[in-house]
C-alpha positions in Angstrom: 86.0 98.4 73.5 83.2 98.7 76.0 80.5 96.2 76.2 79.2 96.5 80.1 76.2 98.0 81.4 76.1 101.8 81.4 75.8 103.1 84.8 75.3 106.2 86.7 76.8 106.3 90.5 77.2 108.4 93.0 79.9 109.0 95.8 83.1 110.3 97.0 86.3 110.5 94.8 89.8 109.6 96.3 92.9 109.9 93.9 96.1 108.1 94.6 97.6 104.7 93.6 97.0 103.8 90.0 93.4 104.8 89.2 90.5 107.4 90.6 88.6 105.7 93.0 84.8 106.3 93.8 83.5 105.4 97.2 79.9 104.7 96.6 77.2 105.9 98.5 76.4 102.1 99.4 80.0 101.8 100.7 81.3 100.1 97.7 84.8 100.9 95.6 84.8 101.2 92.1 88.0 102.2 90.1 87.7 104.8 87.3 89.3 104.2 84.2 90.0 107.5 82.6 92.8 109.6 81.0 91.1 112.7 82.3 92.8 115.0 85.2 90.2 114.4 88.0 92.3 116.4 90.6 89.3 119.2 90.7 87.3 116.5 92.1 89.5 115.2 94.6 87.5 114.8 97.7 84.4 115.8 96.4 81.1 114.1 96.3 80.5 113.6 92.3 78.0 111.5 90.2 79.8 109.5 87.4 78.6 107.9 84.4 80.1 105.1 82.5 80.1 101.6 81.1 81.1 99.0 83.7 84.2 96.8 82.9 84.0 93.6 85.7 82.7 94.3 89.1 84.8 97.1 90.1 85.9 99.1 87.1 84.1 101.8 85.3 85.1 103.2 81.9 84.2 107.0 82.9 82.3 108.9 79.9 81.2 111.9 82.5 81.8 113.2 85.6 80.1 116.2 87.7 79.6 117.6 91.1 76.8 115.9 93.1 73.9 118.2 94.0 74.4 119.3 98.0 
């Protein structure tokens, strides 16, 4: 069940630990909740979309590489 605000964020994707982590452009840290394999995005600048769950978790619905 997702009832948080829908957001589009960009930043650098880090893998490791229990969940993928997005270091946002404003230096925030957001844990991404997904069952998808994001290894092809590791270390890349990405754009993500999804519903916020609390202040630091995003239920991921879409991810793509950020434009250069």
